[in-house]
N, C-alpha and C positions, 0 to 999 in steps of 0.2 A: 677630503673626503672621508668627510663625518655625515657630509652632505650624501655620500653615493650610498653608504647606510640607509642612511633611515629611508631613503628612496627606495632603497631596495627591499628598503620590509617593509612597505606601503604596499607596493606595485604587490610583492607575495601575499599581503594579510588581502589580496582586497582579490587575486587569482584565486585564495583558496573562498573567498567568499560566494564569488561567485560561478564556481563551479557546485556550492553546498543545495541542495536539493529541501529547497523552503516543507516543511513541515503546515500545513494545514489541515483540518477538519472535513476530513468526506465522511458521504452516505454512502454504502455501497448496501449490497449483499455478499455475503462471503460463502464459498464451495469450498467443499473435502473432500477427499475417496482416493482410490486409486491413483496418479497420477495427475490430477488434481489439487490445487490450491491456488483460490482466484477470488476474485472481485469483483465485480459488475457495479459501476461507479453508474451512481442511476441519470447526477444530471451529466453525464457525457456518454454514457449507452453504451459503453464502450466497456469489452473483460481485459482485465491485465494482471497475471500473474505477479501471484503474493514474493516480496524479496522481505523477508525483518530478521530484528537478534534473536534468537532458538527463544530468551527465556518466553519472547511476543509470539512465536511459533510456537511454543507448547502451549500459551495459556488459550492461541485459538482451537490451536483441537483438540482443545479440555472444553473447555465448554460450546465448543460445533460436539463432540461426540456426546455429552450431557443434553442440550438440546432439541438433539435429534434421532430419529430410528432406522435411518440407514443412509449410507454416503449416499455425496451426490443433492441430498435438501438445497435449500438455499435459507441460510438465515441473514438476519439485517443486523447491522456491527455499522457503526460511528465510530472511525481514529482516529486517529492525526498521521498527515504522509506525502506521500509525493511520486509524481510518476519519475524512473532512474532512465538516463538515457544510458542506455544501455545494449547491450549487442545482448540479443538472442539466443540461448542453444536449449536442447531438451527437448524441455515438454512445452517447455516457454514459448515454444514459436509459433504452438496453436491459436497462443492472445496477442489482443491489443498491443499489448507488451509488460514493462515491469515495474508494479509500484509496490513499495518503502510501504512499512508500517513501521511505526514508529511507536506508538500507540494506541490500545482498541482503549475507545471511551466507553463502549454502551453497546449492549450484547440485547439485539430485542428489543421491545417496545412499539412504542406508533412508528409506524410504515409513514414517510411523508407520502402525500397525490402524488408527485414527480415519481418518485421508485416505481411503486403501485403499478400506472399504466407504462414500466417501457420494462416490462417483468412479463 
């Protein structure tokens, strides 16, 4: 019986880790405005709707407003995150998918050549 519970716990842990979205460093252009909250990922040439914890969303919006003159401009960011495999709805339906932004590492800075040519 003890083996059963150990195997059950091990299996449950494996399921949780398999479903978790690994967080990786991503270079992208962030855009914000009425009905827009997206990142254009340079390495993929795809645009994703942003999903983030409330503090990260507030940080993104505050930095965006500080660095731009009007909505819908692009700002370069580097963040930790990953694509979420969830069903899209609302404004997100107009994008290539849903991107989880866990933490912003950098706002602005030198834009890599790969990002410059794709925008």
